[in-house]
PATIFI-758286 format. One record per residue (C-alpha): residue number from 0; residue in three letters; chain; x, y, z. Coordinates in steps of 0.02 Angstrom, whole numbers, plus 32768, in hexadecimal, padded with zeros to 4 digits. Example, Ala and Ser with C-alpha at 12.3 -4.5 7.8 and 13.67 -1.06 7.14 Angstrom:
REM residues 2
+-----+-----+-------+------+------+------+
|   n | res | chain |   c1 |   c2 |   c3 |
+-----+-----+-------+------+------+------+
|   0 | ALA |     A | 8267 | 7F1F | 8186 |
|   1 | SER |     A | 82AC | 7FCB | 8165 |
+-----+-----+-------+------+------+------+
REM end
This chain:
REM residues 312
+-----+-----+-------+------+------+------+
|   n | res | chain |   c1 |   c2 |   c3 |
+-----+-----+-------+------+------+------+
|   0 | MET |     A | 8003 | 8001 | 8005 |
|   1 | LEU |     A | 8091 | 8076 | 8031 |
|   2 | LEU |     A | 80E7 | 804B | 7F89 |
|   3 | PHE |     A | 804E | 8071 | 7F27 |
|   4 | ILE |     A | 803C | 8120 | 7F7F |
|   5 | ALA |     A | 80E7 | 8143 | 7F62 |
|   6 | ILE |     A | 80DB | 811F | 7EAE |
|   7 | PHE |     A | 8049 | 8181 | 7E94 |
|   8 | THR |     A | 8086 | 820D | 7EE5 |
|   9 | GLY |     A | 811E | 8204 | 7E77 |
|  10 | ILE |     A | 80B7 | 8207 | 7DE1 |
|  11 | THR |     A | 8054 | 828D | 7E1B |
|  12 | ALA |     A | 80E6 | 8300 | 7E4E |
|  13 | ALA |     A | 8130 | 82E1 | 7DA2 |
|  14 | ALA |     A | 809C | 8314 | 7D4F |
|  15 | PHE |     A | 80B2 | 83C1 | 7DB7 |
|  16 | VAL |     A | 8158 | 83E0 | 7D82 |
|  17 | PHE |     A | 813C | 83B0 | 7CC2 |
|  18 | SER |     A | 80A2 | 8405 | 7CB9 |
|  19 | GLY |     A | 80FB | 84B3 | 7C9D |
|  20 | ALA |     A | 8153 | 8466 | 7C03 |
|  21 | LEU |     A | 80BD | 841B | 7BBB |
|  22 | ALA |     A | 8053 | 84BB | 7BC7 |
|  23 | PRO |     A | 803E | 851E | 7B2B |
|  24 | GLU |     A | 809E | 85B3 | 7B20 |
|  25 | ASN |     A | 8000 | 862C | 7B2C |
|  26 | ALA |     A | 7FD9 | 85DE | 7BCB |
|  27 | ALA |     A | 807C | 860A | 7C0B |
|  28 | VAL |     A | 8065 | 86C4 | 7BCF |
|  29 | GLY |     A | 7FAE | 86B4 | 7C16 |
|  30 | GLY |     A | 7FF9 | 868A | 7CBB |
|  31 | ARG |     A | 8077 | 8718 | 7CC4 |
|  32 | ILE |     A | 7FE9 | 879B | 7C94 |
|  33 | ALA |     A | 7F8A | 8746 | 7D1C |
|  34 | ASP |     A | 8006 | 8751 | 7DA5 |
|  35 | LEU |     A | 8015 | 8808 | 7D7A |
|  36 | GLU |     A | 7F61 | 8827 | 7D84 |
|  37 | GLY |     A | 7F42 | 87C8 | 7E1D |
|  38 | LYS |     A | 7ED5 | 873F | 7DCD |
|  39 | ALA |     A | 7EDE | 8688 | 7E03 |
|  40 | VAL |     A | 7EE4 | 8641 | 7D5A |
|  41 | VAL |     A | 7F1B | 8588 | 7D4E |
|  42 | SER |     A | 7F85 | 857C | 7CAF |
|  43 | ALA |     A | 7FD0 | 84C9 | 7CC3 |
|  44 | PRO |     A | 7F98 | 8421 | 7D0C |
|  45 | GLY |     A | 7F9E | 8421 | 7DCC |
|  46 | LYS |     A | 7FD2 | 84DA | 7DC5 |
|  47 | GLY |     A | 7F46 | 8504 | 7E54 |
|  48 | ILE |     A | 7F8A | 8484 | 7ECB |
|  49 | LEU |     A | 803D | 84C4 | 7EA5 |
|  50 | ARG |     A | 8003 | 8574 | 7EC7 |
|  51 | ILE |     A | 7FB5 | 8553 | 7F6E |
|  52 | LEU |     A | 8056 | 84E3 | 7FA5 |
|  53 | SER |     A | 80D4 | 8567 | 7F64 |
|  54 | LYS |     A | 807D | 85FC | 7FE4 |
|  55 | VAL |     A | 80DD | 85A1 | 806F |
|  56 | ILE |     A | 818A | 85AB | 8037 |
|  57 | GLU |     A | 8175 | 864E | 7FBE |
|  58 | PRO |     A | 8189 | 86C5 | 805E |
|  59 | LEU |     A | 8229 | 865F | 808E |
|  60 | ILE |     A | 8283 | 8671 | 7FE3 |
|  61 | LYS |     A | 8247 | 8727 | 7FA9 |
|  62 | GLU |     A | 82D8 | 8784 | 7FD7 |
|  63 | LEU |     A | 8352 | 86FF | 7F9A |
|  64 | SER |     A | 83C5 | 8727 | 7F0B |
|  65 | ILE |     A | 83A5 | 867E | 7EC4 |
|  66 | THR |     A | 82EC | 86A2 | 7EB8 |
|  67 | ARG |     A | 8307 | 8733 | 7E3A |
|  68 | SER |     A | 8375 | 86C0 | 7DD0 |
|  69 | LEU |     A | 82FD | 8632 | 7DCD |
|  70 | ASP |     A | 8269 | 869D | 7DA5 |
|  71 | ARG |     A | 82D2 | 86EE | 7D0D |
|  72 | GLN |     A | 82FA | 863A | 7CDD |
|  73 | LEU |     A | 8244 | 8606 | 7CE2 |
|  74 | TYR |     A | 820D | 8693 | 7C80 |
|  75 | GLN |     A | 8295 | 8677 | 7BF5 |
|  76 | VAL |     A | 8253 | 85C4 | 7BD9 |
|  77 | GLY |     A | 81A7 | 85FE | 7BDC |
|  78 | TRP |     A | 8166 | 859C | 7C75 |
|  79 | ALA |     A | 80D7 | 8603 | 7CD3 |
|  80 | TRP |     A | 8120 | 85D2 | 7D7F |
|  81 | THR |     A | 8151 | 8639 | 7E0E |
|  82 | PRO |     A | 81F1 | 8602 | 7E5E |
|  83 | GLY |     A | 818B | 85BE | 7EF8 |
|  84 | GLU |     A | 8126 | 8556 | 7E87 |
|  85 | PHE |     A | 81BC | 8503 | 7E2F |
|  86 | LEU |     A | 8221 | 84E7 | 7EDB |
|  87 | THR |     A | 8180 | 8498 | 7F1C |
|  88 | ALA |     A | 817D | 8423 | 7E8A |
|  89 | ALA |     A | 821E | 83EF | 7E8D |
|  90 | GLY |     A | 8217 | 83CE | 7F49 |
|  91 | LEU |     A | 8178 | 8367 | 7F2B |
|  92 | LEU |     A | 81D0 | 8306 | 7E9E |
|  93 | ALA |     A | 8279 | 82E4 | 7F0C |
|  94 | LEU |     A | 8203 | 82A8 | 7FA3 |
|  95 | ALA |     A | 81A0 | 822D | 7F31 |
|  96 | ALA |     A | 823B | 81E9 | 7ED9 |
|  97 | GLY |     A | 8294 | 81D8 | 7F8B |
|  98 | ALA |     A | 8201 | 8180 | 7FC7 |
|  99 | ILE |     A | 81F0 | 8105 | 7F30 |
| 100 | GLY |     A | 82A5 | 80E4 | 7F31 |
| 101 | GLY |     A | 82AD | 80BE | 7FF2 |
| 102 | LEU |     A | 821B | 804D | 7FF0 |
| 103 | LEU |     A | 825B | 7FEE | 7F5D |
| 104 | PHE |     A | 8307 | 7FCA | 7F93 |
| 105 | ALA |     A | 82D6 | 7FDC | 804A |
| 106 | ASN |     A | 837E | 8049 | 8066 |
| 107 | PRO |     A | 8388 | 80FE | 80A9 |
| 108 | LEU |     A | 841F | 811C | 8039 |
| 109 | ILE |     A | 83D6 | 80EE | 7F8F |
| 110 | GLY |     A | 8338 | 8156 | 7FCE |
| 111 | LEU |     A | 83AD | 81EE | 7FF0 |
| 112 | ALA |     A | 83F6 | 81D3 | 7F43 |
| 113 | THR |     A | 8353 | 81C6 | 7EF9 |
| 114 | PHE |     A | 8325 | 8263 | 7F59 |
| 115 | ALA |     A | 83A3 | 82C4 | 7F0F |
| 116 | VAL |     A | 8390 | 828C | 7E5C |
| 117 | GLY |     A | 82CF | 82AF | 7E64 |
| 118 | GLY |     A | 82F5 | 835A | 7EB0 |
| 119 | ALA |     A | 837C | 8379 | 7E15 |
| 120 | VAL |     A | 8304 | 8349 | 7D8B |
| 121 | PRO |     A | 829F | 83EC | 7D7F |
| 122 | PHE |     A | 833A | 8458 | 7D8F |
| 123 | LEU |     A | 8390 | 83ED | 7CFA |
| 124 | GLN |     A | 82EC | 83F5 | 7C94 |
| 125 | LEU |     A | 82FA | 84B6 | 7CB4 |
| 126 | LYS |     A | 83AE | 84C8 | 7C81 |
| 127 | GLN |     A | 8399 | 8462 | 7BDF |
| 128 | ARG |     A | 82FE | 84BC | 7BA8 |
| 129 | ARG |     A | 8360 | 856D | 7BD5 |
| 130 | ALA |     A | 83F7 | 8537 | 7B75 |
| 131 | LYS |     A | 838B | 850D | 7AE7 |
| 132 | VAL |     A | 8334 | 85B4 | 7AE2 |
| 133 | LEU |     A | 83C7 | 8612 | 7AF0 |
| 134 | LYS |     A | 842B | 85BA | 7A6A |
| 135 | GLN |     A | 8394 | 85E8 | 79FD |
| 136 | LEU |     A | 8393 | 869D | 7A35 |
| 137 | THR |     A | 8458 | 86A0 | 7A0F |
| 138 | GLU |     A | 8442 | 865E | 7967 |
| 139 | GLN |     A | 83B3 | 86D5 | 7934 |
| 140 | LEU |     A | 8412 | 876A | 7969 |
| 141 | PRO |     A | 8486 | 878B | 78EA |
| 142 | ASP |     A | 83E2 | 8788 | 7874 |
| 143 | ALA |     A | 838B | 87FA | 78E5 |
| 144 | LEU |     A | 841A | 8870 | 78F3 |
| 145 | MET |     A | 841B | 887A | 7827 |
| 146 | LEU |     A | 836F | 88A6 | 7826 |
| 147 | VAL |     A | 8388 | 8930 | 789D |
| 148 | ILE |     A | 8418 | 8967 | 7838 |
| 149 | ASN |     A | 83BD | 896B | 7792 |
| 150 | GLY |     A | 832E | 89C6 | 77E4 |
| 151 | LEU |     A | 83A7 | 8A4F | 781E |
| 152 | ARG |     A | 83EF | 8A5F | 7773 |
| 153 | ALA |     A | 834D | 8A66 | 7719 |
| 154 | GLY |     A | 831C | 8AFC | 7788 |
| 155 | ASN |     A | 82BD | 8AB8 | 780E |
| 156 | SER |     A | 82C1 | 8AEB | 78C3 |
| 157 | PHE |     A | 830F | 8A81 | 794F |
| 158 | LEU |     A | 825D | 8A4E | 798B |
| 159 | GLN |     A | 8225 | 8A28 | 78DB |
| 160 | ALA |     A | 82C4 | 89B4 | 78D1 |
| 161 | LEU |     A | 829C | 895C | 7963 |
| 162 | GLN |     A | 81E1 | 8947 | 7920 |
| 163 | ILE |     A | 8227 | 88FC | 7883 |
| 164 | VAL |     A | 8279 | 8868 | 78E7 |
| 165 | SER |     A | 81E5 | 8842 | 7950 |
| 166 | LYS |     A | 8178 | 8833 | 78AA |
| 167 | GLN |     A | 81ED | 87D8 | 783D |
| 168 | MET |     A | 824C | 8770 | 78B4 |
| 169 | SER |     A | 81F9 | 86CB | 7900 |
| 170 | GLY |     A | 820B | 8682 | 79B2 |
| 171 | ALA |     A | 8252 | 86B5 | 7A4B |
| 172 | ILE |     A | 82B8 | 874A | 79F8 |
| 173 | ALA |     A | 8225 | 8799 | 79AD |
| 174 | GLN |     A | 81BC | 8784 | 7A47 |
| 175 | GLU |     A | 824F | 87DE | 7AB3 |
| 176 | PHE |     A | 8262 | 8875 | 7A3B |
| 177 | ALA |     A | 819F | 887F | 7A42 |
| 178 | THR |     A | 81A4 | 8884 | 7AE2 |
| 179 | THR |     A | 8229 | 891B | 7AE2 |
| 180 | VAL |     A | 81CD | 8971 | 7A64 |
| 181 | GLY |     A | 8127 | 896F | 7AD0 |
| 182 | GLU |     A | 818F | 89A9 | 7B6D |
| 183 | ILE |     A | 81C3 | 8A45 | 7B04 |
| 184 | ASN |     A | 811C | 8A69 | 7AC6 |
| 185 | TRP |     A | 80D7 | 8A6C | 7B71 |
| 186 | GLY |     A | 8147 | 8AF5 | 7BA8 |
| 187 | LEU |     A | 81EB | 8A95 | 7BE8 |
| 188 | PRO |     A | 8291 | 8AE8 | 7BBE |
| 189 | VAL |     A | 82E1 | 8A96 | 7B2C |
| 190 | GLU |     A | 8389 | 8A78 | 7BA4 |
| 191 | THR |     A | 8311 | 8A20 | 7C1D |
| 192 | ALA |     A | 82B8 | 89B5 | 7BB0 |
| 193 | LEU |     A | 8360 | 8978 | 7B4C |
| 194 | SER |     A | 83A0 | 8957 | 7C07 |
| 195 | ASN |     A | 82FF | 88EB | 7C1E |
| 196 | LEU |     A | 8323 | 8896 | 7B88 |
| 197 | SER |     A | 83D5 | 885B | 7BB7 |
| 198 | ASP |     A | 8399 | 8833 | 7C62 |
| 199 | ARG |     A | 830D | 87B9 | 7C1C |
| 200 | ILE |     A | 8388 | 8766 | 7BA2 |
| 201 | GLY |     A | 841F | 8769 | 7C02 |
| 202 | THR |     A | 84A3 | 8731 | 7B76 |
| 203 | LEU |     A | 8550 | 8778 | 7B5B |
| 204 | ASP |     A | 851F | 87B4 | 7AB8 |
| 205 | ILE |     A | 847A | 880E | 7ACC |
| 206 | GLU |     A | 84DC | 886B | 7B5E |
| 207 | LEU |     A | 8562 | 88A7 | 7AE4 |
| 208 | VAL |     A | 84DA | 88DE | 7A70 |
| 209 | VAL |     A | 8477 | 8933 | 7AF1 |
| 210 | ALA |     A | 8503 | 898C | 7B40 |
| 211 | ALA |     A | 8538 | 89CA | 7A80 |
| 212 | MET |     A | 8482 | 8A1A | 7A64 |
| 213 | ILE |     A | 8483 | 8A66 | 7B19 |
| 214 | ILE |     A | 8532 | 8ABD | 7AFF |
| 215 | GLN |     A | 8508 | 8AED | 7A3F |
| 216 | ARG |     A | 846B | 8B45 | 7A7F |
| 217 | GLU |     A | 84CC | 8B9F | 7AFA |
| 218 | THR |     A | 8565 | 8BCD | 7A9F |
| 219 | GLY |     A | 852E | 8BC3 | 79EB |
| 220 | GLY |     A | 856D | 8B71 | 795C |
| 221 | ASN |     A | 8540 | 8AF7 | 78C7 |
| 222 | LEU |     A | 84E3 | 8A7D | 791E |
| 223 | SER |     A | 84D0 | 8A10 | 786E |
| 224 | GLU |     A | 858E | 8A09 | 7868 |
| 225 | ILE |     A | 859C | 89E1 | 792A |
| 226 | LEU |     A | 8517 | 8951 | 7918 |
| 227 | MET |     A | 855C | 890E | 787D |
| 228 | ASN |     A | 860E | 88F0 | 78CE |
| 229 | ILE |     A | 85B8 | 88A6 | 7971 |
| 230 | HIS |     A | 854E | 883B | 78E3 |
| 231 | ASP |     A | 85F1 | 87FA | 7898 |
| 232 | THR |     A | 862D | 87CE | 793E |
| 233 | ILE |     A | 859C | 8776 | 7977 |
| 234 | ARG |     A | 858D | 8710 | 78CA |
| 235 | ASP |     A | 8646 | 86D7 | 78E3 |
| 236 | ARG |     A | 8627 | 86AD | 79A2 |
| 237 | VAL |     A | 8586 | 8631 | 795D |
| 238 | ARG |     A | 85F9 | 85EE | 78D1 |
| 239 | VAL |     A | 867F | 85CE | 7959 |
| 240 | ALA |     A | 8605 | 8576 | 79C3 |
| 241 | GLY |     A | 85CD | 850A | 793E |
| 242 | GLU |     A | 8680 | 84D8 | 7911 |
| 243 | VAL |     A | 868B | 84A2 | 79D7 |
| 244 | GLN |     A | 85FB | 843E | 79D2 |
| 245 | ALA |     A | 862E | 83DF | 7943 |
| 246 | LEU |     A | 86ED | 83C2 | 798C |
| 247 | THR |     A | 86BA | 838B | 7A2F |
| 248 | ALA |     A | 8621 | 8318 | 79F6 |
| 249 | GLN |     A | 8697 | 8282 | 79FE |
| 250 | GLY |     A | 86C9 | 82B4 | 7AA7 |
| 251 | ARG |     A | 860B | 82D6 | 7AE8 |
| 252 | LEU |     A | 85CB | 822E | 7AA0 |
| 253 | SER |     A | 8653 | 81D6 | 7B01 |
| 254 | GLY |     A | 862A | 8228 | 7B97 |
| 255 | ILE |     A | 8574 | 81FC | 7B86 |
| 256 | VAL |     A | 859C | 8145 | 7B60 |
| 257 | LEU |     A | 8616 | 8137 | 7BEF |
| 258 | SER |     A | 8592 | 8179 | 7C5D |
| 259 | ALA |     A | 84FF | 80FD | 7C32 |
| 260 | LEU |     A | 8577 | 806B | 7C2D |
| 261 | PRO |     A | 857C | 8042 | 7CE5 |
| 262 | GLY |     A | 84C1 | 8056 | 7CF7 |
| 263 | GLY |     A | 84A9 | 7FF1 | 7C64 |
| 264 | ILE |     A | 850F | 7F62 | 7C91 |
| 265 | GLY |     A | 84BC | 7F5F | 7D41 |
| 266 | VAL |     A | 8412 | 7F53 | 7D02 |
| 267 | LEU |     A | 844A | 7ED4 | 7C7B |
| 268 | PHE |     A | 8492 | 7E64 | 7D0B |
| 269 | PHE |     A | 83F2 | 7E8B | 7D6E |
| 270 | ILE |     A | 8384 | 7E41 | 7CE6 |
| 271 | ILE |     A | 83F4 | 7DAA | 7CB0 |
| 272 | SER |     A | 8434 | 7D74 | 7D64 |
| 273 | PRO |     A | 83E1 | 7DD7 | 7DFC |
| 274 | GLY |     A | 8423 | 7D76 | 7E79 |
| 275 | TYR |     A | 84E1 | 7D9A | 7E32 |
| 276 | ILE |     A | 84CB | 7E52 | 7E4A |
| 277 | SER |     A | 8453 | 7E53 | 7EDB |
| 278 | GLY |     A | 84E1 | 7E5E | 7F54 |
| 279 | LEU |     A | 8509 | 7F08 | 7F28 |
| 280 | PHE |     A | 845C | 7F3B | 7F6B |
| 281 | THR |     A | 844F | 7ECC | 8018 |
| 282 | ASP |     A | 850D | 7EBF | 804F |
| 283 | PRO |     A | 8547 | 7F5E | 809A |
| 284 | ARG |     A | 85F5 | 7F56 | 803D |
| 285 | GLY |     A | 857D | 7F53 | 7FA2 |
| 286 | HIS |     A | 853D | 7FFB | 7FCF |
| 287 | MET |     A | 85E4 | 803B | 7FED |
| 288 | LEU |     A | 8619 | 8003 | 7F43 |
| 289 | ILE |     A | 857B | 8051 | 7EFB |
| 290 | GLY |     A | 859D | 8100 | 7F4A |
| 291 | ALA |     A | 865C | 80F2 | 7F15 |
| 292 | GLY |     A | 861D | 80CE | 7E61 |
| 293 | VAL |     A | 85AE | 815C | 7E52 |
| 294 | CYS |     A | 8631 | 81D7 | 7E9F |
| 295 | ALA |     A | 86B1 | 819A | 7E15 |
| 296 | GLN |     A | 862B | 81AE | 7D98 |
| 297 | LEU |     A | 85F3 | 8264 | 7DC3 |
| 298 | LEU |     A | 86B1 | 828C | 7DD2 |
| 299 | GLY |     A | 86D3 | 8244 | 7D18 |
| 300 | ILE |     A | 863C | 82A5 | 7CE3 |
| 301 | PHE |     A | 8672 | 833E | 7D1E |
| 302 | PHE |     A | 8726 | 8324 | 7CD2 |
| 303 | ILE |     A | 86E1 | 82E9 | 7C28 |
| 304 | ARG |     A | 867D | 8392 | 7C28 |
| 305 | LYS |     A | 8704 | 8404 | 7C54 |
| 306 | LEU |     A | 8768 | 83AE | 7BC2 |
| 307 | VAL |     A | 86EE | 83CF | 7B41 |
| 308 | ASN |     A | 86A0 | 847D | 7B78 |
| 309 | ILE |     A | 870B | 84D9 | 7B1C |
| 310 | LYS |     A | 870F | 85A2 | 7B3B |
| 311 | TYR |     A | 8707 | 860B | 7A95 |
+-----+-----+-------+------+------+------+
REM end
């Protein structure tokens, strides 16, 4: 009975965690607007329950610096969650995973390990989605800059050049520029709107572009020529990034294979001869070997990632 309850709780918590990713983008935008207007609108499955539970921890994390960073990351990936709701979902998933692991293997150490893995899954998914979105923004930025440059050279104003990007481009870059244009139209100073754009995206390339735009507005100069130089720099950075990805593909694939090999062999032995490998889970010395193996595996993954993560 306890095992059934733990499995049911785990599935429910996993649904909470992944409901934000499965919700449509308009639901995410609607949730943000509803939060600003003070309306209790459920934009994803389980959102209402998470909203209630998150009220307990939101006052505790409100002033923490990690809360603002987490809120920006949730905005970047388009999830209509507050940091409190996300942390609540991660905690539920961690508790469910820990309960399932502890009950299945009847070992507190395995339960603690599954607890940590369950709590890390939402953050890993958030990191993966954020990296995908930022990569798309970086790849779209040179084209967006070229539209701004051509618009300025054609005699359009700076605001009109930004509007061209919001109308001609698609995806996240169009939405961000449309938000900036909207802020300027509503009376926000151009410098402040550009700074907000840099804060929302948070990449080095967009910070360089925004800094050039703000300095040009203060000191003057040919903005189209300045942006053209930045465009060439960013385009070369994107090209080099693609070459680095191609050159390190073999190393990254080797890291994935070596990381999955011990677990795969363990599952294979468990299927072929359960009695042969059951000692690892029943004998205290087996627990020590599992712990040492996991630590060595994590250390190997760390060094492989350092080797293939080339700075450019």
